Every structure is written in C-alpha cells, then in structure tokens.
N, C-alpha and C positions, 0 to 999 in steps of 0.2 A: 304308694306301696312303702312298706317298711322292710328294710333288709338289715342283716346283722353281719358285722365283720367276723370272719372265722378266727381260729387260733393263731393264724399266721398273718392276721390283719388284712386279709383279702376280702374284697366285696364281690359277690356274685350277682350279675345282672339277671333277673328272672327270665326264664325262657319266653314267656309271653312278650316281654319288652324286646328281647333279642329278635324274636320273629317279627314283631311289628316294625322294628327299625332296620331289619335286614342285616343284622350283625352276625358275624361268624368268627370262629376262632382265629386269632391272629390280627383281627382288626384293631387299629389304633384308636384310642379314646383320648379326648382332651379334657383335662381337669382345670377349672378356673376357680380361684378363690374370690368369693364375692362377699359383700358386707354381711349378708345374712346366712351364708352357707357356702357349699361347694357345688359347682355346676359340672355335670359330667355329660359330654356329648361326643358323638363320633367325630374324629378328626377328618375333615373333608380335604381330599387331595385334588379334587377337580371341581370346577364350577358346576353348580346344579343346573344352570341354564346354558344351553349352547344354541347357536344360530345355524339353522339348516335351510338353505334356499330362502333366506330372508324371514324365516319363521323361528321364533324362540321355542325350543324343545326342552322339556325337563329331563335332565340326564341323571337324576338322583337314583341311587340304589335303594332308597327306601321304597318298599312295596306300596302300591296304591291303597292296600287294605289298612295301612297305618294312618291314612288320612281320614278314615271313617271314624270320627270321634264318638259318634253315637254307639256304633258297634263295640268300640273299645270300652266305653263306659258300661254298656250292658254286660259285656264279658266280665269286667271287674266286679260288678254287682253279683253276678251269678257265682263267681269264685268265692266272693266274700260270704254269700249265703251258705255255700257248701261248707266253708270253714266254720262258720258260726253254728251251723246245724249239725256238724260232725258227720256229714254224709260222705 
C-alpha cells in the first residue's frame, strides 16, 4: 500500500491494516530505521506466547483473520480493482 503524509507530516494507517492487526486509537507503534527504509510495527508490551498448564498459548491481540494471507491478498486485489475501475 502507498500512503501519503498529510500537511502536518502525519501518516494514517489504513483501516484495513488497523483491523487486520487489531490496532486501535492510542496503541503505541515502534519505528525502526533500517538500511532500506523505515519499519513500523505495533509496540509489543507482553510476550505473544504464554505457558498455561505446560502448553504454549498465543496471547497475541492480532486477530486470527490477520493470519489468513490469501484472504488479505484477495481483499487487496478487489480494492485495487475497484480503484482502477472507478467503481
């Protein structure tokens, strides 16, 4: 996705990505400068894996729907087709 900085140099994370990552207003984000750009990701305050009765459990707040990469790609294609088709 391509996004644009607004007049106050803010970046808006598109709703589709916010929903996919389970982000909400007030969530902290981590910016990391890398050799080829900037990485933006949620600042994790707790371990994503916890042990319950000897079993590792995923405690991530990221909804399972975010893990369905095929569905994510299909939705991106559909949105892109709508943008290009002007529908």
